[in-house]
MARVEX-825302 format. One record per residue (C-alpha): residue in three letters; y, x, z. Coordinates in steps of 0.2 Angstrom, whole numbers, plus 5000, padded with zeros to 4 digits. Last residue first. Layout:
N
code->ALA, yy->Y, xx->X, zz->Z
...
***
This chain:
228
code->THR, yy->5087, xx->4976, zz->5056
code->ALA, yy->5091, xx->4967, zz->5072
code->SER, yy->5078, xx->4954, zz->5069
code->PRO, yy->5080, xx->4936, zz->5075
code->THR, yy->5072, xx->4932, zz->5091
code->ARG, yy->5060, xx->4917, zz->5089
code->GLY, yy->5063, xx->4900, zz->5096
code->GLY, yy->5060, xx->4893, zz->5114
code->GLU, yy->5078, xx->4891, zz->5118
code->ALA, yy->5079, xx->4907, zz->5129
code->ASP, yy->5071, xx->4917, zz->5115
code->LYS, yy->5052, xx->4919, zz->5112
code->LYS, yy->5045, xx->4936, zz->5108
code->TRP, yy->5037, xx->4938, zz->5091
code->GLY, yy->5019, xx->4941, zz->5088
code->SER, yy->5014, xx->4923, zz->5087
code->GLU, yy->4997, xx->4914, zz->5087
code->GLY, yy->4989, xx->4931, zz->5089
code->GLU, yy->4982, xx->4944, zz->5077
code->LEU, yy->4990, xx->4953, zz->5062
code->LEU, yy->4976, xx->4959, zz->5051
code->VAL, yy->4978, xx->4977, zz->5043
code->ASN, yy->4969, xx->4985, zz->5030
code->PHE, yy->4967, xx->5004, zz->5027
code->ALA, yy->4965, xx->5018, zz->5014
code->ILE, yy->4965, xx->5036, zz->5018
code->SER, yy->4967, xx->5048, zz->5004
code->ILE, yy->4960, xx->5064, zz->4996
code->ARG, yy->4962, xx->5069, zz->4978
code->GLU, yy->4950, xx->5084, zz->4978
code->GLY, yy->4952, xx->5100, zz->4967
code->ALA, yy->4957, xx->5101, zz->4949
code->GLY, yy->4966, xx->5086, zz->4940
code->THR, yy->4958, xx->5072, zz->4930
code->TYR, yy->4959, xx->5058, zz->4942
code->PRO, yy->4954, xx->5042, zz->4933
code->THR, yy->4967, xx->5028, zz->4937
code->VAL, yy->4967, xx->5019, zz->4954
code->ALA, yy->4967, xx->5000, zz->4954
code->HIS, yy->4977, xx->4986, zz->4962
code->TYR, yy->4976, xx->4967, zz->4964
code->ILE, yy->4989, xx->4961, zz->4976
code->PHE, yy->4982, xx->4950, zz->4990
code->SER, yy->4982, xx->4963, zz->5003
code->PRO, yy->5001, xx->4964, zz->5003
code->PHE, yy->5008, xx->4982, zz->5001
code->ILE, yy->5009, xx->4998, zz->5011
code->LEU, yy->5010, xx->5016, zz->5004
code->LEU, yy->5013, xx->5032, zz->5015
code->ALA, yy->5016, xx->5049, zz->5007
code->GLY, yy->5011, xx->5065, zz->5014
code->SER, yy->5004, xx->5072, zz->4997
code->ARG, yy->5012, xx->5063, zz->4982
code->PRO, yy->5008, xx->5047, zz->4974
code->ARG, yy->5010, xx->5043, zz->4955
code->ILE, yy->5015, xx->5024, zz->4957
code->SER, yy->5012, xx->5011, zz->4944
code->THR, yy->5018, xx->4993, zz->4942
code->THR, yy->5009, xx->4984, zz->4929
code->GLN, yy->5019, xx->4971, zz->4919
code->GLY, yy->5016, xx->4953, zz->4920
code->PHE, yy->5034, xx->4948, zz->4917
code->PRO, yy->5048, xx->4956, zz->4907
code->LYS, yy->5037, xx->4956, zz->4892
code->GLY, yy->5049, xx->4961, zz->4878
code->PRO, yy->5047, xx->4944, zz->4870
code->ILE, yy->5042, xx->4931, zz->4883
code->PRO, yy->5023, xx->4930, zz->4885
code->LEU, yy->5016, xx->4913, zz->4885
code->MET, yy->5003, xx->4909, zz->4899
code->SER, yy->5004, xx->4928, zz->4904
code->VAL, yy->5015, xx->4924, zz->4919
code->PHE, yy->5003, xx->4911, zz->4926
code->GLY, yy->4994, xx->4922, zz->4938
code->ARG, yy->5009, xx->4929, zz->4948
code->PRO, yy->5001, xx->4944, zz->4957
code->ASP, yy->5008, xx->4956, zz->4944
code->GLN, yy->4994, xx->4970, zz->4944
code->PHE, yy->4997, xx->4986, zz->4954
code->GLU, yy->4992, xx->5003, zz->4948
code->ILE, yy->4989, xx->5018, zz->4959
code->LYS, yy->4990, xx->5034, zz->4949
code->GLY, yy->4977, xx->5048, zz->4949
code->SER, yy->4980, xx->5055, zz->4932
code->ASP, yy->4992, xx->5045, zz->4922
code->THR, yy->5002, xx->5060, zz->4916
code->GLU, yy->4987, xx->5069, zz->4908
code->ASN, yy->4990, xx->5086, zz->4900
code->ALA, yy->4999, xx->5094, zz->4915
code->ASP, yy->4985, xx->5089, zz->4926
code->ARG, yy->4992, xx->5089, zz->4944
code->GLU, yy->4982, xx->5097, zz->4957
code->GLY, yy->4975, xx->5087, zz->4972
code->VAL, yy->4984, xx->5072, zz->4979
code->ASP, yy->4981, xx->5078, zz->4997
code->VAL, yy->4982, xx->5067, zz->5013
code->TYR, yy->4989, xx->5052, zz->5004
code->TYR, yy->4990, xx->5037, zz->5016
code->VAL, yy->4986, xx->5021, zz->5008
code->GLY, yy->4990, xx->5003, zz->5013
code->SER, yy->4984, xx->4985, zz->5015
code->TRP, yy->4993, xx->4971, zz->5024
code->HIS, yy->4988, xx->4953, zz->5028
code->PHE, yy->4969, xx->4954, zz->5028
code->GLY, yy->4955, xx->4942, zz->5024
code->PRO, yy->4954, xx->4947, zz->5005
code->HIS, yy->4957, xx->4965, zz->5000
code->ASN, yy->4961, xx->4967, zz->4982
code->HIS, yy->4952, xx->4975, zz->4967
code->MET, yy->4954, xx->4983, zz->4950
code->LYS, yy->4942, xx->4998, zz->4948
code->ASN, yy->4944, xx->5015, zz->4958
code->TYR, yy->4943, xx->5031, zz->4949
code->SER, yy->4933, xx->5047, zz->4948
code->GLY, yy->4933, xx->5058, zz->4933
code->ALA, yy->4938, xx->5074, zz->4941
code->ARG, yy->4936, xx->5073, zz->4960
code->ASN, yy->4941, xx->5058, zz->4971
code->VAL, yy->4938, xx->5058, zz->4990
code->ASN, yy->4942, xx->5042, zz->4998
code->ALA, yy->4943, xx->5039, zz->5017
code->TRP, yy->4941, xx->5023, zz->5026
code->ALA, yy->4951, xx->5010, zz->5037
code->THR, yy->4950, xx->4993, zz->5045
code->TYR, yy->4964, xx->4990, zz->5057
code->ARG, yy->4967, xx->4975, zz->5069
code->MET, yy->4985, xx->4972, zz->5074
code->GLY, yy->4989, xx->4962, zz->5090
code->GLY, yy->5006, xx->4954, zz->5092
code->GLY, yy->5023, xx->4962, zz->5093
code->TRP, yy->5029, xx->4961, zz->5075
code->PRO, yy->5046, xx->4969, zz->5073
code->GLU, yy->5061, xx->4958, zz->5076
code->ARG, yy->5063, xx->4943, zz->5064
code->GLY, yy->5071, xx->4940, zz->5048
code->VAL, yy->5055, xx->4935, zz->5039
code->LEU, yy->5053, xx->4950, zz->5029
code->PHE, yy->5060, xx->4961, zz->5043
code->GLY, yy->5046, xx->4956, zz->5055
code->SER, yy->5031, xx->4961, zz->5045
code->LEU, yy->5040, xx->4977, zz->5039
code->ARG, yy->5044, xx->4982, zz->5057
code->ARG, yy->5026, xx->4980, zz->5063
code->VAL, yy->5019, xx->4989, zz->5048
code->VAL, yy->5030, xx->5003, zz->5050
code->PRO, yy->5027, xx->5004, zz->5069
code->ASP, yy->5008, xx->5005, zz->5066
code->ILE, yy->5008, xx->5019, zz->5052
code->LEU, yy->5014, xx->5033, zz->5063
code->GLY, yy->5003, xx->5030, zz->5078
code->PHE, yy->4989, xx->5027, zz->5065
code->LEU, yy->4991, xx->5045, zz->5059
code->THR, yy->4992, xx->5053, zz->5076
code->LYS, yy->4976, xx->5044, zz->5081
code->VAL, yy->4968, xx->5051, zz->5066
code->ALA, yy->4974, xx->5068, zz->5069
code->PRO, yy->4969, xx->5067, zz->5088
code->LYS, yy->4951, xx->5062, zz->5083
code->ASP, yy->4940, xx->5048, zz->5091
code->TRP, yy->4937, xx->5040, zz->5074
code->GLN, yy->4940, xx->5021, zz->5076
code->ALA, yy->4953, xx->5020, zz->5062
code->LEU, yy->4939, xx->5028, zz->5051
code->ASP, yy->4927, xx->5014, zz->5054
code->THR, yy->4926, xx->5008, zz->5036
code->ASP, yy->4912, xx->5020, zz->5031
code->SER, yy->4917, xx->5034, zz->5019
code->HIS, yy->4921, xx->5032, zz->5000
code->TRP, yy->4916, xx->5046, zz->4989
code->GLY, yy->4921, xx->5045, zz->4971
code->ARG, yy->4910, xx->5041, zz->4956
code->ILE, yy->4918, xx->5024, zz->4953
code->ASN, yy->4925, xx->5018, zz->4969
code->SER, yy->4929, xx->4999, zz->4971
code->LYS, yy->4915, xx->4998, zz->4985
code->THR, yy->4901, xx->5010, zz->4985
code->VAL, yy->4897, xx->5018, zz->5002
code->GLY, yy->4896, xx->5036, zz->5009
code->PRO, yy->4882, xx->5049, zz->5008
code->LYS, yy->4886, xx->5056, zz->5026
code->ALA, yy->4887, xx->5073, zz->5033
code->LYS, yy->4896, xx->5083, zz->5019
code->GLU, yy->4908, xx->5069, zz->5016
code->GLU, yy->4912, xx->5069, zz->5035
code->THR, yy->4916, xx->5087, zz->5034
code->LEU, yy->4928, xx->5084, zz->5019
code->ILE, yy->4936, xx->5070, zz->5029
code->LEU, yy->4939, xx->5080, zz->5045
code->ARG, yy->4946, xx->5095, zz->5036
code->LYS, yy->4958, xx->5085, zz->5025
code->LEU, yy->4964, xx->5076, zz->5041
code->GLU, yy->4967, xx->5093, zz->5049
code->GLY, yy->4977, xx->5099, zz->5034
code->ASP, yy->4987, xx->5083, zz->5032
code->LEU, yy->4992, xx->5084, zz->5050
code->ALA, yy->4998, xx->5102, zz->5048
code->GLU, yy->5008, xx->5098, zz->5032
code->SER, yy->5015, xx->5081, zz->5038
code->ASP, yy->5033, xx->5088, zz->5042
code->HIS, yy->5040, xx->5071, zz->5035
code->VAL, yy->5030, xx->5056, zz->5031
code->LYS, yy->5037, xx->5050, zz->5015
code->VAL, yy->5039, xx->5032, zz->5011
code->TYR, yy->5032, xx->5019, zz->4998
code->VAL, yy->5033, xx->5001, zz->5005
code->ILE, yy->5029, xx->4988, zz->4992
code->PRO, yy->5036, xx->4971, zz->4995
code->THR, yy->5033, xx->4957, zz->4981
code->THR, yy->5049, xx->4948, zz->4976
code->TYR, yy->5047, xx->4930, zz->4973
code->SER, yy->5065, xx->4926, zz->4968
code->LEU, yy->5078, xx->4936, zz->4959
code->VAL, yy->5094, xx->4924, zz->4958
code->LEU, yy->5105, xx->4929, zz->4943
code->ASP, yy->5123, xx->4923, zz->4943
code->ARG, yy->5133, xx->4939, zz->4948
code->LYS, yy->5123, xx->4954, zz->4941
code->PRO, yy->5117, xx->4943, zz->4926
code->GLU, yy->5135, xx->4937, zz->4921
code->PHE, yy->5134, xx->4920, zz->4912
code->GLU, yy->5151, xx->4913, zz->4906
code->VAL, yy->5148, xx->4895, zz->4902
code->ARG, yy->5159, xx->4884, zz->4892
code->PRO, yy->5167, xx->4867, zz->4892
code->ASN, yy->5184, xx->4866, zz->4884
code->GLY, yy->5194, xx->4852, zz->4892
code->ALA, yy->5196, xx->4834, zz->4887
code->MET, yy->5183, xx->4826, zz->4876
***
């Protein structure tokens, strides 16, 4: 056979990474005053109402009407979240920010020592997220305290684990106060037991994109590409 067949595999050049799962984790700058007011509102609500049980174990979970609370701090928060969700929704498909309707469901979580949230997801929505009002005090003896963990959404990756387990690993984020997290609602996630002092306070939300198309039509009847 003529020639000398060979293969020179270079991962940085030849590897195609597919099925990426987008997770947004971004800091809200200068959020201290907003966080303080949200914390006051949530702790006042906790004293007034018993809360509900969903994925929360021992923690307090408000009713799911927080996005409709007629409070300036709540309106400010969702005014910050809205454009991020819109831009994310368009960017992933090469479009301009989503311009259609968006329906929010939101609630507050208050976790104290020993509280956690079991594995769950949010059927019936497109995006889910968390805003961290106050992550409480760090426990120097427990590095996993109050982390949010995401399960690999590809169900078949555990069929025959590859040595080293490059697939099927849990992604963990140890949040900080004033941070915003957004992820697809289909991803199963949980919160590890909080072992610090004080309260770990967060606002969780789901988003449903509404309308046949949230993108403007161009002159030819197609969709306008994203400028991002």
